[in-house]
C-alpha positions in Angstrom: 110.3 -46.6 104.0 110.1 -46.7 100.2 109.6 -50.1 98.5 111.6 -51.2 95.4 111.0 -54.3 93.4 113.8 -55.7 91.4 112.8 -58.1 88.5 115.8 -59.6 86.7 116.8 -63.1 85.8 120.5 -62.7 86.8 120.7 -63.8 90.5 124.1 -62.2 91.1 123.0 -58.8 89.7 119.8 -59.0 91.7 121.7 -59.6 94.9 124.2 -56.8 94.2 121.3 -54.3 93.6 119.5 -55.5 96.7 122.5 -55.0 98.9 123.2 -51.6 97.4 119.5 -50.5 97.8 119.2 -51.8 101.4 122.4 -49.7 102.2 120.4 -46.7 100.9 117.6 -47.6 103.4 115.0 -48.9 100.9 112.8 -52.0 101.4 113.7 -54.4 98.6 111.8 -57.2 97.0 113.2 -59.4 94.3 112.0 -61.9 91.7 113.8 -63.8 89.0 111.1 -64.1 86.3 108.4 -62.0 84.8 105.4 -63.9 86.0 106.5 -63.8 89.6 107.6 -60.2 89.2 104.2 -59.1 88.0 102.4 -60.9 90.8 104.9 -59.4 93.4 104.3 -55.9 92.0 100.5 -56.3 92.4 101.0 -57.8 95.9 103.4 -55.3 97.5 102.6 -52.1 95.4 106.2 -50.9 95.3 107.1 -47.3 94.8 109.6 -48.2 92.1 110.4 -51.2 89.9 113.8 -52.0 88.4 112.9 -54.2 85.5 114.9 -56.3 83.0 113.4 -56.8 79.6 114.6 -60.3 78.7 112.9 -62.4 81.4 111.5 -65.9 81.6 107.7 -66.3 81.3 106.7 -62.6 80.7 109.1 -60.1 79.2 109.7 -56.7 80.8 107.8 -54.7 78.1 104.6 -56.7 78.8 105.0 -56.3 82.6 105.5 -52.5 82.2 102.5 -52.2 79.8 100.2 -54.3 82.1 101.1 -52.1 85.1 101.2 -48.7 83.5 97.8 -49.1 81.8 96.1 -50.2 85.0 94.7 -47.4 87.2 95.8 -49.1 90.4 99.5 -49.5 89.4 100.2 -46.7 86.9 101.8 -44.4 89.4 104.6 -46.9 90.1 107.9 -45.6 88.6 109.6 -48.1 86.3 113.3 -48.1 85.5 114.2 -50.6 82.7 117.6 -52.0 83.3 118.6 -54.1 80.3 121.3 -55.3 78.0 119.1 -54.3 75.0 120.8 -51.2 73.6 118.9 -50.9 70.4 117.1 -47.6 69.8 113.9 -49.5 68.8 114.0 -51.2 72.2 114.4 -47.9 74.0 111.5 -46.5 72.1 109.4 -49.5 72.9 110.4 -49.1 76.6 109.0 -45.5 76.5 105.8 -46.6 74.7 105.1 -49.2 77.3 105.3 -46.5 80.0 108.8 -46.9 81.4 110.1 -43.8 83.2 113.8 -44.6 82.5 115.8 -46.9 80.2 119.3 -47.7 81.5 121.5 -50.2 79.6 123.8 -52.8 81.1 126.6 -52.6 82.1 125.4 -49.6 84.0 126.9 -46.9 86.3 125.8 -47.4 89.9 125.7 -43.7 90.6 123.4 -43.1 87.6 121.0 -45.8 88.8 121.0 -44.7 92.4 120.5 -41.1 91.3 117.6 -42.0 89.1 116.0 -44.0 91.9 116.3 -41.1 94.3 114.9 -38.7 91.6 111.8 -40.9 91.2 111.2 -41.5 94.9 111.3 -37.9 96.0 
């Protein structure tokens, strides 16, 4: 079973994503802040991370960079899911190693499609 880690500080959104992903038969882990998210990523070695940018303690850009520039974690796919729609933020997301950058509000089918694409 593929493991997905959701790191976002909006509890309702995290719960909605968790329910949807479990319905797709993924094992789901969730955290609500960056520090806990980074620790959880290192602990469970997920196959994919859904990552917000604006997080308490450590922002999503830094988490992505720390994981993607570490030999042990660089193969984890990262989908940034964020309210930040600025082109500069999208560019920074790519520079830090994110595989995808999806802005909120998002289309569920797009998100699920991208998850399936990266977990093939």
